[in-house]
N, CA, C and O atoms as CSV, one atom per row, in Angstrom:
chain,resi,resn,atom,element,x,y,z
A,1,UNK,N,N,-13.011,17.345,-14.984
A,1,UNK,CA,C,-13.109,15.957,-14.557
A,1,UNK,C,C,-11.853,15.191,-14.982
A,1,UNK,O,O,-11.331,15.386,-16.080
A,2,UNK,N,N,-11.392,14.336,-14.109
A,2,UNK,CA,C,-10.204,13.528,-14.381
A,2,UNK,C,C,-10.604,12.065,-14.368
A,2,UNK,O,O,-11.247,11.598,-13.428
A,3,UNK,N,N,-10.228,11.354,-15.395
A,3,UNK,CA,C,-10.491,9.917,-15.438
A,3,UNK,C,C,-9.260,9.157,-14.966
A,3,UNK,O,O,-8.128,9.499,-15.305
A,4,UNK,N,N,-9.506,8.127,-14.182
A,4,UNK,CA,C,-8.440,7.280,-13.663
A,4,UNK,C,C,-8.681,5.852,-14.123
A,4,UNK,O,O,-9.784,5.324,-13.984
A,5,UNK,N,N,-7.658,5.240,-14.663
A,5,UNK,CA,C,-7.758,3.859,-15.117
A,5,UNK,C,C,-6.767,3.016,-14.323
A,5,UNK,O,O,-5.552,3.176,-14.445
A,6,UNK,N,N,-7.307,2.123,-13.515
A,6,UNK,CA,C,-6.494,1.280,-12.646
A,6,UNK,C,C,-6.328,-0.102,-13.271
A,6,UNK,O,O,-7.198,-0.576,-14.002
A,7,UNK,N,N,-5.218,-0.728,-12.976
A,7,UNK,CA,C,-4.995,-2.101,-13.425
A,7,UNK,C,C,-3.990,-2.777,-12.508
A,7,UNK,O,O,-3.258,-2.118,-11.769
A,8,UNK,N,N,-3.966,-4.101,-12.568
A,8,UNK,CA,C,-2.924,-4.846,-11.883
A,8,UNK,C,C,-3.349,-5.656,-10.681
A,8,UNK,O,O,-2.530,-6.386,-10.123
A,9,UNK,N,N,-4.587,-5.557,-10.261
A,9,UNK,CA,C,-5.013,-6.358,-9.124
A,9,UNK,C,C,-5.111,-7.830,-9.482
A,9,UNK,O,O,-4.948,-8.214,-10.640
A,10,UNK,N,N,-5.379,-8.649,-8.473
A,10,UNK,CA,C,-5.538,-10.068,-8.732
A,10,UNK,C,C,-5.350,-10.903,-7.488
A,10,UNK,O,O,-5.356,-10.401,-6.364
A,11,UNK,N,N,-5.182,-12.201,-7.722
A,11,UNK,CA,C,-4.995,-13.167,-6.644
A,11,UNK,C,C,-3.547,-13.620,-6.625
A,11,UNK,O,O,-2.985,-13.972,-7.662
A,12,UNK,N,N,-2.945,-13.610,-5.447
A,12,UNK,CA,C,-1.546,-14.018,-5.310
A,12,UNK,C,C,-1.376,-14.746,-3.988
A,12,UNK,O,O,-2.119,-14.505,-3.036
A,13,UNK,N,N,-0.402,-15.630,-3.935
A,13,UNK,CA,C,-0.117,-16.331,-2.686
A,13,UNK,C,C,0.698,-15.452,-1.760
A,13,UNK,O,O,1.396,-14.541,-2.204
A,14,UNK,N,N,0.604,-15.730,-0.485
A,14,UNK,CA,C,1.395,-15.003,0.502
A,14,UNK,C,C,2.877,-15.085,0.131
A,14,UNK,O,O,3.382,-16.137,-0.264
A,15,UNK,N,N,3.550,-13.956,0.269
A,15,UNK,CA,C,4.953,-13.877,-0.107
A,15,UNK,C,C,5.172,-13.424,-1.538
A,15,UNK,O,O,6.297,-13.121,-1.934
A,16,UNK,N,N,4.107,-13.377,-2.307
A,16,UNK,CA,C,4.208,-12.986,-3.702
A,16,UNK,C,C,4.177,-11.487,-3.903
A,16,UNK,O,O,4.191,-10.708,-2.949
A,17,UNK,N,N,4.134,-11.102,-5.168
A,17,UNK,CA,C,4.188,-9.690,-5.538
A,17,UNK,C,C,3.099,-9.357,-6.549
A,17,UNK,O,O,2.655,-10.211,-7.316
A,18,UNK,N,N,2.686,-8.112,-6.530
A,18,UNK,CA,C,1.778,-7.556,-7.534
A,18,UNK,C,C,2.189,-6.122,-7.794
A,18,UNK,O,O,2.780,-5.464,-6.939
A,19,UNK,N,N,1.867,-5.647,-8.987
A,19,UNK,CA,C,2.128,-4.251,-9.334
A,19,UNK,C,C,0.847,-3.614,-9.829
A,19,UNK,O,O,0.250,-4.069,-10.805
A,20,UNK,N,N,0.428,-2.560,-9.150
A,20,UNK,CA,C,-0.756,-1.811,-9.551
A,20,UNK,C,C,-0.348,-0.598,-10.362
A,20,UNK,O,O,0.706,-0.004,-10.135
A,21,UNK,N,N,-1.198,-0.239,-11.309
A,21,UNK,CA,C,-0.969,0.958,-12.116
A,21,UNK,C,C,-2.238,1.799,-12.132
A,21,UNK,O,O,-3.348,1.274,-12.058
A,22,UNK,N,N,-2.059,3.085,-12.226
A,22,UNK,CA,C,-3.190,4.007,-12.333
A,22,UNK,C,C,-2.781,5.141,-13.256
A,22,UNK,O,O,-1.843,5.885,-12.969
A,23,UNK,N,N,-3.490,5.263,-14.359
A,23,UNK,CA,C,-3.212,6.316,-15.328
A,23,UNK,C,C,-4.285,7.387,-15.234
A,23,UNK,O,O,-5.478,7.088,-15.292
A,24,UNK,N,N,-3.860,8.626,-15.088
A,24,UNK,CA,C,-4.784,9.761,-15.021
A,24,UNK,C,C,-4.869,10.436,-16.380
A,24,UNK,O,O,-3.922,10.404,-17.166
A,25,UNK,N,N,-6.021,11.049,-16.645
A,25,UNK,CA,C,-6.225,11.692,-17.943
A,25,UNK,C,C,-5.483,13.016,-18.055
A,25,UNK,O,O,-5.355,13.549,-19.158
A,26,UNK,N,N,-4.993,13.562,-16.952
A,26,UNK,CA,C,-4.133,14.740,-16.994
A,26,UNK,C,C,-3.233,14.769,-15.774
A,26,UNK,O,O,-3.403,13.984,-14.841
A,27,UNK,N,N,-2.285,15.673,-15.791
A,27,UNK,CA,C,-1.298,15.753,-14.725
A,27,UNK,C,C,-1.936,16.151,-13.395
A,27,UNK,O,O,-2.742,17.079,-13.330
A,28,UNK,N,N,-1.561,15.434,-12.340
A,28,UNK,CA,C,-2.052,15.724,-11.004
A,28,UNK,C,C,-0.880,15.810,-10.050
A,28,UNK,O,O,0.100,15.080,-10.200
A,29,UNK,N,N,-0.971,16.701,-9.063
A,29,UNK,CA,C,0.186,16.915,-8.198
A,29,UNK,C,C,0.450,15.728,-7.271
A,29,UNK,O,O,1.588,15.279,-7.133
A,30,UNK,N,N,-0.589,15.235,-6.653
A,30,UNK,CA,C,-0.432,14.089,-5.758
A,30,UNK,C,C,-1.184,12.894,-6.348
A,30,UNK,O,O,-2.332,13.016,-6.776
A,31,UNK,N,N,-0.532,11.768,-6.360
A,31,UNK,CA,C,-1.161,10.519,-6.786
A,31,UNK,C,C,-0.901,9.494,-5.692
A,31,UNK,O,O,0.228,9.351,-5.221
A,32,UNK,N,N,-1.939,8.790,-5.294
A,32,UNK,CA,C,-1.766,7.854,-4.193
A,32,UNK,C,C,-2.645,6.632,-4.299
A,32,UNK,O,O,-3.478,6.498,-5.196
A,33,UNK,N,N,-2.428,5.752,-3.350
A,33,UNK,CA,C,-3.205,4.525,-3.262
A,33,UNK,C,C,-3.780,4.388,-1.851
A,33,UNK,O,O,-3.080,4.570,-0.855
A,34,UNK,N,N,-5.046,4.070,-1.796
A,34,UNK,CA,C,-5.719,3.721,-0.552
A,34,UNK,C,C,-6.211,2.289,-0.679
A,34,UNK,O,O,-6.247,1.730,-1.776
A,35,UNK,N,N,-6.588,1.702,0.441
A,35,UNK,CA,C,-7.184,0.371,0.387
A,35,UNK,C,C,-8.277,0.256,1.441
A,35,UNK,O,O,-8.262,0.943,2.462
A,36,UNK,N,N,-9.217,-0.627,1.165
A,36,UNK,CA,C,-10.295,-0.875,2.110
A,36,UNK,C,C,-10.581,-2.370,2.143
A,36,UNK,O,O,-10.966,-2.975,1.142
A,37,UNK,N,N,-10.384,-2.939,3.310
A,37,UNK,CA,C,-10.687,-4.352,3.531
A,37,UNK,C,C,-12.112,-4.471,4.065
A,37,UNK,O,O,-12.640,-3.510,4.625
A,38,UNK,N,N,-12.738,-5.627,3.902
A,38,UNK,CA,C,-14.103,-5.804,4.392
A,38,UNK,C,C,-14.224,-5.484,5.876
A,38,UNK,O,O,-13.456,-5.991,6.695
A,39,UNK,N,N,-15.189,-4.645,6.212
A,39,UNK,CA,C,-15.424,-4.302,7.605
A,39,UNK,C,C,-14.452,-3.300,8.192
A,39,UNK,O,O,-14.502,-3.006,9.386
A,40,UNK,N,N,-13.559,-2.771,7.353
A,40,UNK,CA,C,-12.559,-1.814,7.854
A,40,UNK,C,C,-12.690,-0.488,7.119
A,40,UNK,O,O,-13.300,-0.401,6.053
A,41,UNK,N,N,-12.103,0.536,7.715
A,41,UNK,CA,C,-12.113,1.854,7.090
A,41,UNK,C,C,-11.078,1.919,5.974
A,41,UNK,O,O,-10.088,1.187,5.975
A,42,UNK,N,N,-11.330,2.807,5.029
A,42,UNK,CA,C,-10.364,3.039,3.971
A,42,UNK,C,C,-9.117,3.664,4.587
A,42,UNK,O,O,-9.221,4.562,5.423
A,43,UNK,N,N,-7.944,3.196,4.181
A,43,UNK,CA,C,-6.696,3.704,4.744
A,43,UNK,C,C,-5.703,4.011,3.638
A,43,UNK,O,O,-5.710,3.397,2.571
A,44,UNK,N,N,-4.848,4.982,3.932
A,44,UNK,CA,C,-3.784,5.315,2.993
A,44,UNK,C,C,-2.775,4.184,2.944
A,44,UNK,O,O,-2.407,3.616,3.972
A,45,UNK,N,N,-2.333,3.864,1.738
A,45,UNK,CA,C,-1.239,2.918,1.557
A,45,UNK,C,C,0.045,3.684,1.253
A,45,UNK,O,O,1.063,3.511,1.923
A,46,UNK,N,N,-0.023,4.522,0.240
A,46,UNK,CA,C,1.151,5.306,-0.147
A,46,UNK,C,C,0.709,6.450,-1.041
A,46,UNK,O,O,-0.310,6.361,-1.726
A,47,UNK,N,N,1.483,7.523,-1.027
A,47,UNK,CA,C,1.212,8.668,-1.879
A,47,UNK,C,C,2.527,9.242,-2.371
A,47,UNK,O,O,3.563,9.116,-1.717
A,48,UNK,N,N,2.468,9.873,-3.528
A,48,UNK,CA,C,3.670,10.469,-4.110
A,48,UNK,C,C,3.319,11.797,-4.757
A,48,UNK,O,O,2.296,11.921,-5.430
A,49,UNK,N,N,4.159,12.767,-4.550
A,49,UNK,CA,C,3.954,14.068,-5.175
A,49,UNK,C,C,4.680,14.126,-6.517
A,49,UNK,O,O,5.564,13.316,-6.795
A,50,UNK,N,N,4.299,15.076,-7.325
A,50,UNK,CA,C,4.957,15.250,-8.618
A,50,UNK,C,C,6.437,15.565,-8.431
A,50,UNK,O,O,7.266,15.239,-9.281
A,51,UNK,N,N,6.755,16.203,-7.306
A,51,UNK,CA,C,8.143,16.582,-7.052
A,51,UNK,C,C,9.010,15.460,-6.526
A,51,UNK,O,O,10.224,15.621,-6.401
A,52,UNK,N,N,8.393,14.305,-6.211
A,52,UNK,CA,C,9.193,13.166,-5.783
A,52,UNK,C,C,9.050,12.778,-4.328
A,52,UNK,O,O,9.607,11.761,-3.912
A,53,UNK,N,N,8.323,13.553,-3.538
A,53,UNK,CA,C,8.105,13.175,-2.139
A,53,UNK,C,C,7.157,11.984,-2.076
A,53,UNK,O,O,6.266,11.829,-2.910
A,54,UNK,N,N,7.376,11.149,-1.065
A,54,UNK,CA,C,6.506,9.982,-0.875
A,54,UNK,C,C,6.100,9.862,0.595
A,54,UNK,O,O,6.751,10.399,1.491
A,55,UNK,N,N,5.015,9.146,0.805
A,55,UNK,CA,C,4.531,8.870,2.144
A,55,UNK,C,C,3.945,7.461,2.146
A,55,UNK,O,O,3.209,7.087,1.233
A,56,UNK,N,N,4.272,6.692,3.166
A,56,UNK,CA,C,3.804,5.309,3.251
A,56,UNK,C,C,3.129,5.045,4.586
A,56,UNK,O,O,3.479,5.643,5.604
A,57,UNK,N,N,2.169,4.153,4.567
A,57,UNK,CA,C,1.633,3.629,5.810
A,57,UNK,C,C,2.706,2.767,6.467
A,57,UNK,O,O,3.475,2.095,5.780
A,58,UNK,N,N,2.755,2.788,7.779
A,58,UNK,CA,C,3.772,2.001,8.492
A,58,UNK,C,C,3.680,0.523,8.136
A,58,UNK,O,O,4.694,-0.174,8.083
A,59,UNK,N,N,2.476,0.052,7.895
A,59,UNK,CA,C,2.265,-1.377,7.660
A,59,UNK,C,C,2.855,-1.869,6.341
A,59,UNK,O,O,3.000,-3.075,6.140
A,60,UNK,N,N,3.195,-0.949,5.446
A,60,UNK,CA,C,3.716,-1.379,4.140
A,60,UNK,C,C,5.154,-0.927,3.899
A,60,UNK,O,O,5.754,-1.284,2.885
A,61,UNK,N,N,5.707,-0.151,4.818
A,61,UNK,CA,C,7.078,0.329,4.640
A,61,UNK,C,C,8.038,-0.849,4.498
A,61,UNK,O,O,7.980,-1.818,5.255
A,62,UNK,N,N,8.904,-0.742,3.528
A,62,UNK,CA,C,9.873,-1.801,3.291
A,62,UNK,C,C,9.364,-2.908,2.389
A,62,UNK,O,O,10.144,-3.741,1.927
A,63,UNK,N,N,8.056,-2.928,2.130
A,63,UNK,CA,C,7.478,-3.961,1.261
A,63,UNK,C,C,6.883,-3.368,-0.019
A,63,UNK,O,O,6.975,-3.971,-1.088
A,64,UNK,N,N,6.283,-2.202,0.094
A,64,UNK,CA,C,5.640,-1.560,-1.045
A,64,UNK,C,C,6.465,-0.361,-1.496
A,64,UNK,O,O,7.107,0.308,-0.688
A,65,UNK,N,N,6.435,-0.105,-2.789
A,65,UNK,CA,C,7.116,1.064,-3.346
A,65,UNK,C,C,6.183,1.783,-4.303
A,65,UNK,O,O,5.647,1.181,-5.233
A,66,UNK,N,N,5.994,3.073,-4.070
A,66,UNK,CA,C,5.194,3.884,-4.982
A,66,UNK,C,C,6.136,4.649,-5.903
A,66,UNK,O,O,7.182,5.142,-5.481
A,67,UNK,N,N,5.742,4.736,-7.156
A,67,UNK,CA,C,6.554,5.486,-8.112
A,67,UNK,C,C,5.633,6.125,-9.141
A,67,UNK,O,O,4.465,5.757,-9.270
A,68,UNK,N,N,6.177,7.081,-9.863
A,68,UNK,CA,C,5.382,7.804,-10.856
A,68,UNK,C,C,6.144,7.931,-12.161
A,68,UNK,O,O,7.372,8.013,-12.188
A,69,UNK,N,N,5.384,7.944,-13.231
A,69,UNK,CA,C,5.884,8.345,-14.537
A,69,UNK,C,C,5.123,9.618,-14.869
A,69,UNK,O,O,4.015,9.562,-15.401
A,70,UNK,N,N,5.705,10.747,-14.561
A,70,UNK,CA,C,4.987,12.016,-14.726
A,70,UNK,C,C,4.678,12.324,-16.191
A,70,UNK,O,O,3.685,12.987,-16.493
A,71,UNK,N,N,5.506,11.855,-17.074
A,71,UNK,CA,C,5.261,12.101,-18.497
A,71,UNK,C,C,3.991,11.399,-18.970
A,71,UNK,O,O,3.343,11.831,-19.923
A,72,UNK,N,N,3.646,10.298,-18.280
A,72,UNK,CA,C,2.459,9.527,-18.656
A,72,UNK,C,C,1.333,9.660,-17.630
A,72,UNK,O,O,0.326,8.956,-17.710
A,73,UNK,N,N,1.511,10.573,-16.661
A,73,UNK,CA,C,0.483,10.789,-15.625
A,73,UNK,C,C,0.060,9.476,-14.976
A,73,UNK,O,O,-1.126,9.233,-14.750
A,74,UNK,N,N,1.033,8.647,-14.684
A,74,UNK,CA,C,0.762,7.307,-14.175
A,74,UNK,C,C,1.499,7.086,-12.853
A,74,UNK,O,O,2.644,7.501,-12.675
A,75,UNK,N,N,0.807,6.426,-11.944
A,75,UNK,CA,C,1.404,6.053,-10.670
A,75,UNK,C,C,1.367,4.538,-10.549
A,75,UNK,O,O,0.419,3.881,-10.979
A,76,UNK,N,N,2.420,4.006,-9.955
A,76,UNK,CA,C,2.551,2.563,-9.782
A,76,UNK,C,C,2.678,2.242,-8.294
A,76,UNK,O,O,3.166,3.053,-7.507
A,77,UNK,N,N,2.236,1.059,-7.932
A,77,UNK,CA,C,2.451,0.561,-6.582
A,77,UNK,C,C,2.993,-0.854,-6.695
A,77,UNK,O,O,2.259,-1.787,-7.018
A,78,UNK,N,N,4.280,-1.005,-6.428
A,78,UNK,CA,C,4.908,-2.318,-6.422
A,78,UNK,C,C,4.747,-2.903,-5.028
A,78,UNK,O,O,5.212,-2.327,-4.045
A,79,UNK,N,N,4.092,-4.042,-4.950
A,79,UNK,CA,C,3.791,-4.665,-3.665
A,79,UNK,C,C,4.517,-6.006,-3.582
A,79,UNK,O,O,4.235,-6.928,-4.346
A,80,UNK,N,N,5.453,-6.095,-2.641
A,80,UNK,CA,C,6.222,-7.314,-2.440
A,80,UNK,C,C,5.917,-7.901,-1.065
A,80,UNK,O,O,5.357,-7.230,-0.198
A,81,UNK,N,N,6.292,-9.150,-0.884
A,81,UNK,CA,C,6.101,-9.840,0.404
A,81,UNK,C,C,4.667,-9.685,0.911
A,81,UNK,O,O,4.433,-9.361,2.075
A,82,UNK,N,N,3.740,-9.917,0.033
A,82,UNK,CA,C,2.332,-9.729,0.381
A,82,UNK,C,C,1.875,-10.749,1.419
A,82,UNK,O,O,2.318,-11.897,1.420
A,83,UNK,N,N,0.997,-10.315,2.283
A,83,UNK,CA,C,0.400,-11.169,3.306
A,83,UNK,C,C,-1.119,-11.109,3.177
A,83,UNK,O,O,-1.652,-10.207,2.532
A,84,UNK,N,N,-1.817,-12.068,3.788
A,84,UNK,CA,C,-3.281,-12.017,3.736
A,84,UNK,C,C,-3.862,-10.710,4.284
A,84,UNK,O,O,-4.959,-10.312,3.892
A,85,UNK,N,N,-3.142,-10.045,5.180
A,85,UNK,CA,C,-3.614,-8.759,5.717
A,85,UNK,C,C,-3.623,-7.660,4.669
A,85,UNK,O,O,-4.225,-6.608,4.886
A,86,UNK,N,N,-2.973,-7.880,3.550
A,86,UNK,CA,C,-2.969,-6.896,2.467
A,86,UNK,C,C,-4.188,-7.048,1.558
A,86,UNK,O,O,-4.390,-6.240,0.652
A,87,UNK,N,N,-4.991,-8.066,1.794
A,87,UNK,CA,C,-6.191,-8.274,0.988
A,87,UNK,C,C,-7.163,-7.119,1.177
A,87,UNK,O,O,-7.548,-6.789,2.299
A,88,UNK,N,N,-7.551,-6.516,0.069
A,88,UNK,CA,C,-8.425,-5.338,0.115
A,88,UNK,C,C,-8.739,-4.897,-1.307
A,88,UNK,O,O,-8.159,-5.391,-2.274
A,89,UNK,N,N,-9.662,-3.966,-1.408
A,89,UNK,CA,C,-9.838,-3.236,-2.667
A,89,UNK,C,C,-8.904,-2.039,-2.605
A,89,UNK,O,O,-8.927,-1.272,-1.642
A,90,UNK,N,N,-8.094,-1.885,-3.622
A,90,UNK,CA,C,-7.130,-0.797,-3.683
A,90,UNK,C,C,-7.651,0.288,-4.620
A,90,UNK,O,O,-8.048,0.013,-5.753
A,91,UNK,N,N,-7.643,1.522,-4.127
A,91,UNK,CA,C,-8.164,2.655,-4.880
A,91,UNK,C,C,-7.043,3.636,-5.197
A,91,UNK,O,O,-6.238,3.981,-4.332
A,92,UNK,N,N,-7.006,4.068,-6.417
A,92,UNK,CA,C,-6.132,5.163,-6.814
A,92,UNK,C,C,-6.848,6.475,-6.502
A,92,UNK,O,O,-8.052,6.598,-6.726
A,93,UNK,N,N,-6.113,7.445,-5.989
A,93,UNK,CA,C,-6.679,8.761,-5.692
A,93,UNK,C,C,-5.683,9.824,-6.117
A,93,UNK,O,O,-4.471,9.632,-6.012
A,94,UNK,N,N,-6.203,10.950,-6.600
A,94,UNK,CA,C,-5.323,12.012,-7.074
A,94,UNK,C,C,-5.827,13.360,-6.589
A,94,UNK,O,O,-7.005,13.547,-6.285
A,95,UNK,N,N,-4.889,14.285,-6.532
A,95,UNK,CA,C,-5.186,15.661,-6.095
A,95,UNK,C,C,-4.443,16.603,-7.006
A,95,UNK,O,O,-3.271,16.393,-7.319
A,96,UNK,N,N,-5.136,17.652,-7.431
A,96,UNK,CA,C,-4.534,18.571,-8.390
A,96,UNK,C,C,-3.595,19.587,-7.772
A,96,UNK,O,O,-2.581,19.935,-8.377
A,97,UNK,N,N,-3.913,20.073,-6.570
A,97,UNK,CA,C,-3.137,21.149,-5.959
A,97,UNK,C,C,-2.116,20.595,-4.980
A,97,UNK,O,O,-2.347,19.551,-4.369
A,98,UNK,N,N,-0.990,21.277,-4.824
A,98,UNK,CA,C,-0.021,20.847,-3.822
A,98,UNK,C,C,-0.619,20.963,-2.423
A,98,UNK,O,O,-1.277,21.959,-2.122
A,99,UNK,N,N,-0.409,19.980,-1.571
A,99,UNK,CA,C,-0.902,20.070,-0.196
A,99,UNK,C,C,0.106,20.806,0.675
A,99,UNK,O,O,1.264,20.972,0.294
A,100,UNK,N,N,-0.343,21.246,1.845
A,100,UNK,CA,C,0.597,21.863,2.776
A,100,UNK,C,C,1.554,20.814,3.324
A,100,UNK,O,O,2.705,21.111,3.643
A,101,UNK,N,N,1.065,19.586,3.428
A,101,UNK,CA,C,1.890,18.487,3.912
A,101,UNK,C,C,1.410,17.194,3.302
A,101,UNK,O,O,0.253,16.814,3.484
A,102,UNK,N,N,2.284,16.506,2.576
A,102,UNK,CA,C,1.894,15.232,1.992
A,102,UNK,C,C,1.574,14.215,3.094
A,102,UNK,O,O,0.652,13.412,2.958
A,103,UNK,N,N,2.337,14.258,4.175
A,103,UNK,CA,C,2.136,13.286,5.257
A,103,UNK,C,C,0.786,13.460,5.934
A,103,UNK,O,O,0.192,12.484,6.392
A,104,UNK,N,N,0.294,14.695,6.003
A,104,UNK,CA,C,-0.968,14.938,6.718
A,104,UNK,C,C,-2.173,14.988,5.785
A,104,UNK,O,O,-3.280,15.298,6.224
A,105,UNK,N,N,-1.973,14.690,4.517
A,105,UNK,CA,C,-3.059,14.735,3.547
A,105,UNK,C,C,-4.057,13.606,3.835
A,105,UNK,O,O,-3.681,12.436,3.904
A,106,UNK,N,N,-5.317,13.971,4.000
A,106,UNK,CA,C,-6.337,12.976,4.319
A,106,UNK,C,C,-7.113,12.577,3.070
A,106,UNK,O,O,-7.037,13.240,2.035
A,107,UNK,N,N,-7.849,11.496,3.185
A,107,UNK,CA,C,-8.601,10.978,2.040
A,107,UNK,C,C,-9.574,12.016,1.484
A,107,UNK,O,O,-9.772,12.097,0.272
A,108,UNK,N,N,-10.176,12.802,2.361
A,108,UNK,CA,C,-11.170,13.784,1.923
A,108,UNK,C,C,-10.554,14.920,1.109
A,108,UNK,O,O,-11.273,15.677,0.457
A,109,UNK,N,N,-9.237,15.040,1.143
A,109,UNK,CA,C,-8.562,16.113,0.423
A,109,UNK,C,C,-8.102,15.702,-0.976
A,109,UNK,O,O,-7.492,16.496,-1.692
A,110,UNK,N,N,-8.390,14.483,-1.353
A,110,UNK,CA,C,-8.112,14.058,-2.720
A,110,UNK,C,C,-9.311,14.437,-3.602
A,110,UNK,O,O,-10.455,14.451,-3.147
A,111,UNK,N,N,-9.026,14.739,-4.855
A,111,UNK,CA,C,-10.059,15.269,-5.746
A,111,UNK,C,C,-10.811,14.193,-6.520
A,111,UNK,O,O,-12.019,14.302,-6.731
A,112,UNK,N,N,-10.097,13.161,-6.938
A,112,UNK,CA,C,-10.711,12.140,-7.781
A,112,UNK,C,C,-10.249,10.757,-7.325
A,112,UNK,O,O,-9.142,10.570,-6.821
A,113,UNK,N,N,-11.148,9.805,-7.526
A,113,UNK,CA,C,-10.898,8.432,-7.110
A,113,UNK,C,C,-11.165,7.461,-8.254
A,113,UNK,O,O,-12.055,7.667,-9.078
A,114,UNK,N,N,-10.370,6.401,-8.279
A,114,UNK,CA,C,-10.615,5.336,-9.222
A,114,UNK,C,C,-11.692,4.394,-8.722
A,114,UNK,O,O,-12.188,4.532,-7.603
A,115,UNK,N,N,-12.047,3.435,-9.565
A,115,UNK,CA,C,-13.115,2.485,-9.239
A,115,UNK,C,C,-12.662,1.429,-8.241
A,115,UNK,O,O,-13.493,0.812,-7.574
A,116,UNK,N,N,-11.387,1.220,-8.133
A,116,UNK,CA,C,-10.861,0.208,-7.226
A,116,UNK,C,C,-10.505,-1.073,-7.945
A,116,UNK,O,O,-11.135,-1.448,-8.934
A,117,UNK,N,N,-9.493,-1.733,-7.435
A,117,UNK,CA,C,-9.078,-3.021,-7.990
A,117,UNK,C,C,-8.831,-3.977,-6.828
A,117,UNK,O,O,-8.187,-3.617,-5.843
A,118,UNK,N,N,-9.343,-5.189,-6.952
A,118,UNK,CA,C,-9.264,-6.154,-5.866
A,118,UNK,C,C,-7.885,-6.802,-5.825
A,118,UNK,O,O,-7.354,-7.245,-6.843
A,119,UNK,N,N,-7.325,-6.845,-4.624
A,119,UNK,CA,C,-6.098,-7.593,-4.370
A,119,UNK,C,C,-6.422,-8.640,-3.305
A,119,UNK,O,O,-6.858,-8.303,-2.205
A,120,UNK,N,N,-6.210,-9.887,-3.635
A,120,UNK,CA,C,-6.478,-10.975,-2.706
A,120,UNK,C,C,-5.206,-11.787,-2.513
A,120,UNK,O,O,-4.609,-12.268,-3.476
A,121,UNK,N,N,-4.799,-11.932,-1.250
A,121,UNK,CA,C,-3.593,-12.681,-0.926
A,121,UNK,C,C,-4.014,-13.924,-0.159
A,121,UNK,O,O,-4.605,-13.831,0.917
A,122,UNK,N,N,-3.711,-15.069,-0.709
A,122,UNK,CA,C,-4.086,-16.321,-0.058
A,122,UNK,C,C,-2.947,-16.824,0.825
A,122,UNK,O,O,-1.772,-16.600,0.535
A,123,UNK,N,N,-3.313,-17.502,1.899
A,123,UNK,CA,C,-2.294,-17.986,2.833
A,123,UNK,C,C,-1.805,-19.372,2.451
A,123,UNK,O,O,-0.944,-19.933,3.130
């Protein structure tokens, strides 16, 4: 079992920034962030492999940056230029084994999930 501790959510005005963190209790190959807005399906935001590969949703490219501190088993999501459309519960997800393709990795292929942290962007 892997424990995930998320932090960094909150309320911010449009155009502002937030940084999410997720610390895992042990090393995981893929660490990522998903989000789910009310009435919508959970969607990938960004994912990063231990080797440095990253994958982003088109809607956040150029605004969000995912990074990892592998020594601390921690993944970060720096979110800039936030808009009300970014309002959602953000979930950290991790996978122990390398995937065949980081880009094609689906939510069901992640092994463990965090409790979620609310991000609210006001207009």
